[in-house]
C-alpha positions in Angstrom: 36.7 70.2 37.1 34.9 67.1 37.6 31.7 68.2 36.4 33.6 69.9 33.6 35.0 66.4 32.6 31.7 64.5 33.1 30.3 66.9 30.8 32.8 66.5 28.2 32.1 62.7 28.5 28.4 63.0 28.2 29.1 65.1 25.1 31.3 62.5 23.6 28.5 59.9 24.3 26.0 61.9 22.6 28.0 62.0 19.3 27.8 58.4 18.8 24.3 57.8 20.0 21.3 57.2 17.7 17.8 56.0 18.2 18.4 54.0 14.7 21.6 52.4 15.9 19.8 51.4 19.1 17.3 49.7 17.4 19.5 48.1 14.5 21.7 46.6 17.4 18.7 45.5 19.1 17.5 43.5 16.0 21.0 42.2 15.2 21.8 41.2 18.6 18.3 39.7 19.1 17.9 37.9 16.2 20.9 36.3 16.5 20.0 34.8 20.1 16.6 33.8 18.9 18.0 31.9 15.9 20.7 30.1 18.1 18.1 29.4 20.8 15.5 28.1 18.5 17.7 25.4 16.7 19.1 24.6 19.8 15.8 24.1 21.7 13.9 22.2 18.4 16.7 20.0 18.8 17.4 19.2 22.6 19.0 15.9 21.5 21.6 17.4 19.2 22.5 20.2 21.8 23.1 17.2 24.1 25.0 15.4 21.8 27.4 18.5 21.2 27.6 19.4 25.0 28.8 16.1 25.7 31.2 16.0 22.8 32.7 19.3 24.6 32.7 17.2 28.0 34.5 14.3 26.2 37.4 16.5 25.0 37.6 17.9 28.3 37.7 14.7 29.9 34.8 16.0 32.4 32.6 13.0 33.6 28.9 14.6 34.1 25.7 12.9 34.7 23.6 12.7 31.3 20.6 14.1 33.4 22.6 17.1 34.2 23.7 17.4 30.4 19.8 17.4 29.4 18.9 20.1 31.6 22.0 21.9 30.3 20.7 21.4 26.7 17.3 22.7 27.4 18.3 25.5 29.5 20.7 26.9 26.9 18.7 26.8 24.2 15.3 28.0 26.0 17.4 30.9 27.6 18.9 32.1 24.4 15.8 32.4 22.4 13.8 34.1 25.3 16.4 36.6 25.8 16.9 37.4 22.2 13.1 38.0 22.0 13.1 40.2 24.8 15.8 42.4 23.5 14.5 42.1 20.1 11.2 43.5 21.4 12.9 46.2 23.7 11.6 44.3 26.6 13.5 44.4 29.9 15.8 46.9 28.6 18.5 46.6 31.0 18.2 43.3 32.5 18.2 42.0 28.9 21.3 43.4 27.6 22.9 42.5 30.9 22.1 38.7 30.6 23.2 38.7 27.2 26.6 40.3 28.2 26.6 37.7 30.8 26.4 34.7 28.2 28.9 36.3 26.1 31.4 36.8 29.0 31.4 32.7 28.9 31.1 32.3 25.1 33.7 34.7 23.8 36.8 33.2 25.8 35.1 29.9 24.8 35.0 30.7 21.1 38.4 32.1 21.0 39.6 28.7 22.8 38.1 26.7 20.0 39.4 28.8 17.1 42.9 28.5 18.7 42.5 24.7 19.9 40.2 23.6 17.4 39.1 20.8 19.8 35.7 20.1 18.0 34.9 20.8 14.2 32.5 23.3 14.8 31.2 25.0 17.9 27.1 23.9 17.4 26.0 27.7 17.6 23.3 27.0 15.4 23.0 23.4 15.5 22.5 21.7 12.3 20.7 24.6 10.8 23.9 26.2 9.9 27.3 25.4 10.4 30.2 27.7 10.4 33.9 27.6 11.0 35.0 28.2 14.4 37.1 31.2 13.4 33.6 32.9 12.1 32.2 31.7 15.0 34.5 33.7 17.1 34.4 37.2 15.1 30.5 36.7 15.1 30.7 36.4 19.0 33.2 39.4 19.0 30.9 41.8 16.9 28.0 40.9 19.0 30.0 41.9 22.3 30.6 45.3 20.8 26.7 45.8 19.9 26.0 44.6 23.3 28.3 47.2 24.9 26.6 50.0 22.9 23.2 48.9 24.0 24.2 48.9 27.5 24.7 52.5 27.3 22.1 53.8 25.3 19.5 50.7 25.4 17.3 52.4 28.3 16.8 55.5 26.3 14.6 53.9 23.8 11.1 52.5 24.6 10.4 48.9 23.4 7.1 47.6 21.7 5.6 46.7 25.3 5.1 49.0 28.2 6.9 47.7 31.3 4.0 46.3 33.5 3.0 43.9 30.5 6.6 42.9 29.5 6.3 39.9 31.9 3.4 38.3 30.4 5.6 38.4 27.1 8.6 37.0 28.6 6.2 34.2 30.4 4.5 33.4 26.8 7.9 33.0 25.0 9.0 30.8 27.6 6.2 28.5 27.6 6.4 28.3 24.0 9.8 27.5 23.5 9.6 24.9 26.5 6.9 23.0 24.5 8.7 23.0 21.2 11.7 21.6 23.3 9.8 18.8 25.0 8.3 17.7 21.8 11.9 17.5 20.2 13.1 15.5 23.0 10.4 13.4 23.5 9.0 12.6 19.8 11.4 14.3 17.2 12.7 17.7 16.2 9.7 19.7 14.9 12.0 20.8 11.9 14.6 18.5 10.6 17.8 20.1 9.7 19.7 17.0 9.2 20.7 15.0 6.1 18.0 12.5 6.4 15.0 14.6 6.7 11.6 13.5 5.5 11.3 13.4 1.6 14.9 12.4 1.5 15.9 9.2 -0.2 18.4 6.8 1.2 19.0 5.2 -1.7 22.3 6.0 -3.6 22.1 7.9 -6.7 23.8 6.1 -9.9 26.3 8.9 -10.4 27.1 8.4 -6.7 27.8 4.8 -7.1 30.0 5.5 -10.3 32.1 8.0 -8.6 32.4 5.9 -5.4 35.6 4.3 -6.6 37.2 7.5 -6.5 37.0 7.8 -2.6 39.7 6.1 -0.5 38.7 5.2 2.9 40.4 4.2 6.1 39.0 1.5 8.2 39.3 1.4 11.9 39.2 -2.2 14.0 39.4 -2.9 17.5 40.8 -5.9 19.2 41.3 -6.4 22.9 41.2 -2.7 23.8 43.4 -1.8 20.8 42.4 0.0 17.8 44.4 0.1 14.5 43.5 1.7 10.9 43.7 -0.4 7.8 43.6 0.3 4.1 40.6 -1.5 2.0 42.9 -4.0 0.7 44.6 -4.7 4.2 41.3 -5.6 6.1 42.1 -8.1 9.5 40.7 -11.1 10.2 37.3 -12.0 11.8 39.0 -11.4 15.2 39.0 -7.9 14.9 35.6 -5.8 15.5 34.8 -3.1 12.8 34.9 0.5 14.8 34.6 3.4 12.0 35.3 4.1 8.6 36.9 7.8 7.6 37.4 9.3 3.9 41.1 10.1 3.6 41.1 10.9 -0.2 38.6 12.0 -2.9 35.2 13.7 -2.7 34.2 13.9 1.1 30.2 14.6 -0.3 30.0 10.8 -1.5 30.4 9.8 2.4 27.5 12.1 3.1 25.1 9.6 2.0 23.2 6.8 3.9 25.9 4.1 4.3 26.2 0.8 6.5 29.5 -0.7 6.7 30.0 -4.2 7.4 33.7 -5.6 7.1 34.6 -2.9 5.0 31.7 -3.1 2.5 28.7 -0.7 2.4 25.6 -2.6 2.6 23.1 -0.1 2.5 21.9 -1.0 -0.8 21.0 -4.4 0.7 19.6 -3.0 3.8 17.3 -0.5 2.0 13.9 -1.5 0.4 13.4 0.3 -2.8 10.1 -1.3 -3.6 8.1 -1.5 -0.6 7.4 0.0 2.9 10.1 -0.2 5.7 11.1 0.5 9.2 14.4 1.2 10.4 15.0 1.4 14.1 17.8 3.0 15.4 19.6 2.5 18.7 22.5 4.6 19.5 23.3 3.2 22.9 22.8 -0.3 23.8 23.1 0.6 27.8 20.3 2.9 27.4 17.7 1.2 25.8 14.6 0.2 27.5 14.0 -3.4 27.2 10.2 -2.8 27.1 10.6 -1.7 23.7 11.1 -5.0 22.6 7.3 -6.2 22.7 6.5 -2.7 20.8 9.3 -3.7 18.3 8.0 -7.2 17.8 4.5 -5.9 16.8 5.7 -3.5 14.7 7.9 -6.3 12.9 4.7 -8.4 12.6 2.7 -5.4 11.1 5.2 -4.3 8.1 5.8 -7.8 7.1 2.3 -8.7 7.1 2.1 -5.7 4.4 5.0 -7.3 2.4 7.6 -4.7 4.0 10.9 -5.2 5.8 12.0 -4.0 9.5 15.9 -3.6 9.7 17.6 -2.7 13.2 20.7 -0.3 13.2 22.7 -0.2 16.5 26.0 1.2 18.0 28.0 -2.0 19.0 29.7 -5.1 17.7 28.9 -8.7 17.4 28.4 -9.0 21.1 25.9 -6.2 21.2 23.9 -7.5 18.1 24.0 -11.2 19.9 22.5 -9.6 23.1 19.9 -7.8 21.4 18.9 -10.6 19.4 18.9 -13.0 22.7 16.8 -10.2 25.1 14.3 -9.3 22.3 13.7 -12.4 20.5 14.1 -10.5 17.2 13.3 -12.0 14.0 14.4 -9.0 12.2 18.0 -8.2 10.7 20.2 -6.2 12.8 23.4 -4.4 11.7 25.9 -2.3 13.6 26.1 1.2 12.2 28.3 4.5 12.7 27.0 6.2 16.0 27.1 9.4 14.2 24.9 8.0 11.4 22.5 6.4 13.9 22.0 9.5 15.8 21.7 11.8 12.6 19.0 9.4 11.0 16.6 9.9 14.4 17.0 11.1 17.7 16.3 9.4 20.8 17.4 6.6 22.9 15.5 4.4 20.5 13.6 5.5 17.6 11.8 4.2 14.4 12.1 5.6 10.9 9.2 4.7 8.2 10.4 4.5 4.7 8.3 4.4 1.6 10.3 2.9 -1.3 13.6 3.9 0.2 12.2 7.7 1.1 12.2 8.9 4.5 8.5 9.7 5.1 8.4 10.2 9.1 10.6 9.4 12.3 9.8 9.2 16.0 11.1 7.9 19.4 9.9 4.4 20.3 9.1 6.1 23.9 6.4 8.3 22.0 4.5 5.3 20.7 2.1 3.3 23.2 1.5 -0.4 22.8 -2.4 0.4 22.6 -2.1 2.5 19.7 -0.7 -0.6 17.4 -3.1 -3.1 19.0 -6.1 -0.9 18.4 -5.3 0.7 15.3 -7.0 -0.5 12.2 -4.4 -2.3 9.9 -4.7 0.2 7.0 -4.6 3.3 9.3 -1.6 2.5 11.6 1.0 4.0 9.6 -1.0 7.5 9.2 -1.8 7.3 13.0 1.9 6.9 13.9 2.7 10.2 11.7 3.5 12.6 14.3 3.1 15.4 11.7 5.3 17.8 13.5 5.4 20.7 10.7 1.4 20.8 11.1 1.9 21.5 15.1 4.7 23.5 14.9 3.0 26.2 12.4 -0.2 25.6 14.9 1.6 26.3 18.0 3.7 29.2 16.8 0.9 30.9 15.1 -1.3 30.4 18.3 1.4 32.1 20.3 2.3 34.8 18.1 -1.3 35.6 17.7 -1.9 35.8 21.3 1.3 38.3 21.8 0.3 40.5 18.8 -3.3 40.8 20.5 -1.6 42.0 23.8 0.8 44.2 21.8 -2.8 45.8 20.1 -4.4 46.0 23.7 -1.3 47.7 25.2 -0.8 50.1 22.3 -4.7 51.0 22.2 -4.5 52.0 26.0 -6.8 49.4 27.2 -4.6 47.6 28.9 -3.3 50.8 30.7 -6.8 51.5 31.7 -7.2 48.2 33.2 -3.8 48.5 35.1 -4.7 51.9 36.4 -8.2 50.9 37.6 -6.7 47.8 39.6 -4.2 50.2 41.4 -6.9 52.4 42.4 -8.9 49.3 43.7 -5.9 48.1 45.4 -5.5 51.9 46.9 -9.1 52.0 48.2 -9.2 48.3 49.7 -6.2 49.7 51.8 -7.8 53.0 52.8 -11.2 51.3 53.7 -9.2 48.7 55.6 -6.2 50.4 56.9 -6.0 47.6 60.0 -5.7 44.9 57.5 -2.1 45.6 57.0 -1.1 46.1 60.2 -2.8 42.7 61.5 -1.0 40.8 58.9 
């Protein structure tokens, strides 16, 4: 009786089994994880900020070092698992790892959909922002496809034979780790944010004309108490400006570059439309390295000698600005800006963005610039030498790793690797046969 029921169950499974569906689900689930992992890994600072946002909502105080490790790990693991499933490698383990991650992500995204604690889950970083409901639906369909793969994935071979899959997995892990380290220590190798290279920070004429149609709410703080004010009811100088929010009109107008000082947008006065300019960004005054002060003063001397300017944007009030001016002996202007804008303009504890006539040319962290590179560089070559040229290096790294994996696949399909693997196993057996006592002695 049991064998009959088992036979009927197998027949029912055979009805829904299809090699085409297996490959289709491999591609869909794998590609989704690849995209999600890649955009997280290429911008680990963005993942760090998003995870920190979750922790703040839940009231959890986790050391920042552990949050950084989580930001690196989440993106790298998603990317590698996605690639392995996409290629048909580790057919059982890959799918199980996906399901294990989804066992956490599916309830989490359901909670986010219902409670709405954050604006978006950050699944695809700044590359693609989707609603919390769409995120949960996406994860639900992914889980269903994974369950199907769990049942049938082992029936269809992948692109690589089992004995060489560990090499592919190792190469993929090495590749995405390099991309993550560059994104953390220099800048993301692809900039999906609003102020990417080639974008002008100068307000368009039509945006200035329409700005009067937007209503703002200004948030000020005094003695630990925060309060909101309208534009015509701003408090006196004993209050500290904290934030500005759009409460009416077109929100798209607030997406541009803006720096608010006492309720007024002074971005037009900060951005130089005719000359070169350095914008220094410090999102957290507590985390900035004081050794950067010497570097910044050298950069300020260099850019001013060329007729340009340097401006610092910091996250803090008048006290923070006064402290930085005191410890850095800064001769350049310093403004308080919104933390979100600072983090979006450039990643890192402290970073510099180079503008030419108001247009972003390149950006990088101050920690990636050595003092000797400034002092030893020729006056006319410094701007070029400081350009990290991340797009070129991403293409170089990606093509190199893709080429190596393609060569491994060709050798694997041609049988050369199989022959080498068989010869190697025979040599190992021969060594054991000729020296039978070695294994016993060990």
